[in-house]
N, C-alpha and C positions, 0 to 999 in steps of 0.2 A: 451102522450109523442104528438104533433102534427102530422101534416101528411107536407112530407118534398118533395123537385123538386131535383132532382141531378142529375150529369153528370156520365157515367160510361164510361170509355175507350175513355172522348172524346167526348160524343154524350149525348144530354140531354136527358131525362128518363123522362115520365109520375110520374108523383106524387106517392109515397110509402106509401103504408100503414104501420105503423109502430106498436110497443108492447105499448097499453094504461096500460095494467097492465100484471105486469111480474107473467107467468104463475107457480104454485106452485111448489118448489124444493120436488122432491122424497124423500120421508121419507128415502131410503137405496137405494144403487145403483139402477141409473135406469136412463130411458132419457125423453127428453120434446121436443118441436119443436118450432123451431123460425123464423120469416119472415126476412127475407134477402134482400140486396141490390138488385134490379134486373140487370141482365147479358142480355147486349144487343142481343147477339148470339138467346136469351131465347122468347118466348113468353108468358107473364102471369106474374105474382106472382111467386114469388121463395120461398120455406123455406128450412131450414138446422135441420136435428136432431145433439140431442147436448147429448152426454153421460158422466153421473156424477158418480166420484168413492168417496166415502168418505173414509177416516179413520174407520178399524175398519165395512166398508160396510154399517155404518148406519151413518144419518144424524148428530144423538144425539152424535158420537165421534167426532165431530166439537168440537175444544175448542180457546183458545185464541189465542196461536200460531200457530193453522193451516193457512197453505198457500193456496195458489191457483196456479195449477200447467197442462197448457195446452199438452197434446200429440198429435201429429200428423201424423196421415197414412201418406203411400207411395203414390205417380201418381197410380191412378186408383184404391186403395184400399179403405177400408169401415172403421169404427169405431176407434180402435188402432193398425190396421194391419199394418206391418214391422217400428213400431211405438217400444217405448220402453215402456214394459206394466204399465199400471195405476192401477192396485189393488196392484203390487207389489212398487211403487212410490209413490200410496195416503197411504201405511201404511208405508214404509220405512223412508219418508219425512213428515210425516206427512201434508200433504196437501190433497185438493179438485182435485181432476185430473180429467181433461175434453176433453175428444175425440169430435171431431166432424166432420160428413159430412158434407165436406164443398165443395165447386163448383168444382162438374164433379168426385166426390167421385164415385165410383166403376161402371165408366161408359167410354167406350174407345169410346165414341164421334168423329163428324164427322168436327164442329166445331172450330176452332182454342183453343188450351191452354191455360188455363187463366194464369196461371206463377205466381202464387204466389199477384194476383192484389185483386180481391176481395176475393178470398182464403183465405187471412189475415184479410181483413174485415170481414168474418164470424168467423174466430177464435177470432176473437177479441170480438167481440160480443155477440158471446158462453160467452168467460172468463166474459163481465162486463154483462151478465146475473144472473150470477151466484151470482156475487159480489152485485148487486143488490138485488138480492132474499133473500141475508142472511141479510143485511141492512132492509129490508122490515119485516121479520120476526125477528130482534134485534138480530141477532144469532152474537157472539162476534167470530173473526178471524182476523188473523194478512194480516192488508193492506201493510207490508213490504216485505213479502214471496211470491213472484210472481214468477215463472219462467214457460218456455215456452222449448220442443225441440221435434223432429222428425226425421224423416228417409226419403230419398232421396227427392219425394216431400215436405214432411214433412217439412225437413229442409231447404227446400227451406222457406215454407212459417214461420218457424221458425224463419229465418235473418229477412223475409219480417215484422212481427209483429212487432220487435225491431224497425225496419224501422218508420213505422206509430203509434207508440208509443213508442218515444224514453224515456221517463220517467217512463215509467210502467214496466219495466224487471229488476232482480236483476240475472237474469244469463240466456241465454238460449243455449242449446247443439246442434245443429247442425252436424248431420250424414249423410253426403255420400250427401248434401246437392245442390243443381243445385245454381252456382251462379250468372246469368243472362243469359238473352234470348239472346243470339251470335246467330251469323247468321246460322251458321252450323246447330242448334237444330231449329232455326224459320222456315229454309225453304228445312231442310233434307238434307245436302249439304254433300258432302263426304270429307274424310278425319278427319274430327271431330269428334262431339257425334254423337251417335246410337238415340240420340233423334229424335222423329217428334213431334215437339209444332203446326204442319199442318197452318203457317200462310203463306202467297204470297205475290210477290214482285209485283204483277202485283197489279195500283191504283182500275182497275174496277174490283177487287175481294174483295167478302163480307168478305176473311179471310187479307186485304190487312195491312200489321204491320209495321204504323207508326213510325217517329220518337220519339216521343214522349212517345209512346207505351212502347218501347225499353229501354227508359232510366230510367222512374219509376222503372224498374223490374231490374233495374243491382243495386244489394245490395254493390257493389265495387266502384259507382260512388262520385268522391271524393268531387265534392258538394255537395250532399248530405251526403255524413259523416260528414261533417264539419258542417250541420247543426245540426245534432243529437248530434254532441260535443255542438255546443255550448247552446242545447236547456238541457243541462245537462246530459245526457247519461251515466251512473254508470254500466252499464249491461258489466256483463264478458260475453265476447264469446268463448265458447266452439266451437274449430273444431275438430273434426275427421272424417279424409277422405285419403282413401285407393289412392295411387300416381299412377297405375294403375289401375283406374276409367274409364272406356268407355263410362260410359253413363252420367254421372258430372265431366267434366273434372278437373284434381286437379290444371294442370296450371290456369286455372281461377279461383278456389277458391283460388290458392298462390296469384293472383294477387290483388284478395279481400282483404286479410289476410294483406297485404303491405299495402295496403290502408288503412284500417280501422287501423291499428299502427300510420300510417302518420300522420291518422285525430287526435291522441292521444286516440283512444276508448281501449278497455280494452279485447284483444284477448289470450287466451290458446289456442295454435293451434296445432293440432297434426297429422302427415301427414304419412300414415301405409304405412312404406315398408317392402320388401320379408325378410326384415332381421331381422322385426321382429313377423314374424308368429311364433309360439309358440305350435300350434294345439289345442290350449285351447280358449285362448279368444280371439289371432289374429287365424283366419282363411284362411287370403289373403290377399294382398293388393289390392285388385279389389273394385266392390261397395260394395258388402256384409260385408265385412270383418271377422264382428262374429255378435254373438248376440246382440244387439241394448241395450237391457236393461243389459247386463253387461258391453259392451263400455261405459254405461253411469256412471255406477256404479264404473269406474275403474277410468275413468277420470275427471267428475265434482261431485264426494258426498260431497268432501269436502266444497263444493259451494251449496252445499243443505242442508245438515244434521242438526239440531238442537244441535247438539253432537260437530261439528266442529267449532272451532274459526274465519276460512275464513268462515262460512258461510255467502252469500252476501244478501243483505237488498234493498229497495229504500225507500225515504224520502216519499214521493205523487206522485201518479202513475196520466196517461194522464183521468184517470177517471174522477178523481177528481177535475181537471182542470177545466174542463168543459169550452173549450172556442175551436178556432178555429186557434190556431196560426202554426199549421205545415203548412207551404208552403214548396211545391220541386221543384225548378225551372226545364224545362225542353228549349230542343231547339222552342218549339211550342206555350210554354204555361205553368201554375203551375199547380200542384194538391196541393187541400186543405186537409188536413184532420181534420175532425170536431168532436170533444166532447162534444159541447153543451148541447145535450141531455145525455150525458155520455155515450152512446154507439159511433162507431166511422161513420161515412160517409164521403165516398171521392169524391171528384168532380174534375173533371179536367176545367181547367177555360184557357179555349185559349188565345195566343196576340192577337190584335185588328186589326190586318193584317194576322190571320191566321185562315181560316174556316176550323175546323176539318171534316175529313171525315164523311159520314154519316153511320153509323153501322146496317142493316137491323135483323131481327130475320132468322136465314139459314137455306132453305129449300131445301131440296135433292128430287129430281125426279130422281129414281133410274127407266134407260128404260130397259127392261128384253125384249134380242131382238136376233139374231144372228149378231156375230161381233161387241156386247156390254162387255164392261169391268166385268165379274162377282161380285166384290165388289170394294170399296174405300179402305178400312180401312184395307190391308196387307200391305207388303212391296211397297215401287214404283218399285219395278222390277216387281213384281208377276202384279200388279195392272195396268201396261203401257203395259205389254206384251201379257198378258193372258185373251182371248175371250171365249165368247158364242158360240158352234156351235150345229146342228145339232138340232133347238129347235123348238117344234111343232107350231106351229100357236095359239091353244089353251092358250100356258101359252106368248106368245110372247104380248106384251103391257105396262104400264109404271104406276109406283105403287111409290108411297112416305113412306120412311122408313127409318130409322139410322139403322144398322143392323151392329153385329157383324159377319165375315164369313171369322175366321182361322188367321195364324201367331201366332207363337209363343206357340201353344198350347192352343189359346182360340177360342174355336168351342159356338157360340151361337148367337141368333138377340136381338134387341133392337126395338119395333115400336113403333109407334108414338102415337098408338091409341088403343083400347080395340078394338077387332074385334071378330066372332065367329068362325073362321080358317082364318090358310094362308096356302099354298103352299109351298111347304122348296124343295130344290133338297140337295141331300146328296150324297158324294161317293158309288159309285156304290159297292167296298169293303166292307163301314160303314155300309151298310143295314142291314143285319142281327144284329147285334150286335146293332145297332141303333133301330129297332123294338123290341127289345128282351127288353130293359132296357125301353121304354117310348108307352107302350102296347095301349096306346090310341092314338096310332098316325097309319095310313092306307096307303098301298103301292096304288098309283095310275097308276101305273102302264106305267110309261111313263119314257121313257128315252131320256136323250140330252150328251153334253158333256164340256169340257172344252179344250182348245188346244192353244198353243203358237200362239199369232198373225201370226209368221213368218211358221206356221204350224208345223207339227211333227206328235207324237202320241198324240191320243185324249184321255181323262181322261175320264172314263163314269159316267156319276150322273145319278139317279132315282131322281122323285119327290114323295115327298110323303105329305101326308093330315096332318096340327096339331091344330086338333080341341080346340076353349075355347086357346086359347096360352098367356101366362105370358106377360106380356109388357116388361119383359128382363128375360132371358131365357139363362143358360150357361151349355153347353154341355161339356165342357173341360175334366171330371172328365170321361168321357165315353173312353178315350182312340183315338177318331177318329182320321184316316188318311189323310181325306179331309177336308174341310171346311166347314161351310152351306151359303147354297147360298138361298135369297130369294123369288119366284117367283111372288107370288099373295097374297094378302087379301082380302080376300073372305069368305063368308057365303056358297057359295056353294060349291061342292065337283067339282074340274075340272075331269075329265075323256078323257080317251086316244082316239085320233082321230080314227074313223074310216077305 
């Protein structure tokens, strides 16, 4: 396969190295690494981990009626976390199940959340790889039984893969997925979803959200739905959503369902209310609802099972058309989805009178000093109101890092590069427990604190040396009371001032 030049999120990106030869399929349940389309906020090449689950756990269990089934994890998860279980789906429906560590998997990062655009390209690329690898080995499988499911963020991507591959999926199951990148999610506005996608309304910000970016991420865009129908979309679209979901609002999903039906798409929607709670299958009418594997079996099995007269199949997927006729118009230009090389590439083509904003990789210069905010990734309230106080000069300075540092039980660090040691701040009350569970660390005997910007009680923190740190570390299981604060990245231990 040749190298390609493409646009991502409206910006010209350098030539991408793509697969010249498919990696070998694992003989048993296993994983492979594939190259992925570049993300403008990241530097360098990008890859994805793809996890493959066979019927009976072995490639030899694949037969002529075996289908393909994407099962996509939730926002911030990995593998199949928060999605219907691939091991169950593989055996129950005679499918090769595919989980994908798509863009921003397992991370609480600072750049805006992709919200299904390149993430769906990752999922489609993973599925096309399995397709091509099976063909290369001349292994017979069903090219008509192609399915996708996902929970929460994975439900959103499930809808987006159906949008970007409109002739490919016989059935998709969206469990509590986001419907569109609404302003309340994009800018973390009050009164709507409690999700924060980290975009900005400031045209000068690297996180600025352009109108076309928002439009392509709307799975209920009437013009786009009409194109899906015109291109021959025959997908059975199963929606399972709680009416009291505070993360992915049911009101937006109901709008999408109404627009899909108006466009002539085949939707089977189940909006879960309090009256549906049975304490067994349905635990609540909120975001989680219940066990997502069991929910899929309850509401979608008849569309997936080989034993069912209602089992859904397609005629020919986009992988085999190998063309670039999928074009979604937006206010500022159109998005072109090309399958000329089999796997998908997305391109934004701006209108002649429109120049898209250039998006550069985001580098966060985290300045540690008195009066600075101690972290960027907590709630807006804490981020903009709590500051560092009583910080000794030995710890003041500037360091560049992506870090997790508290909020909703997450306690950890994400470092931009491998270093010999870091100095971190830990809440005084957590220090004993922290050092007990992390014996390689050392108390630096330096105290400082955090305080509300308007004054008040100072929360005392202690500095701790962490040698040979991992690039990604999560101490959430330690049940810490406070957040983790990155102070310095250095090979030299920082000592208390005389």
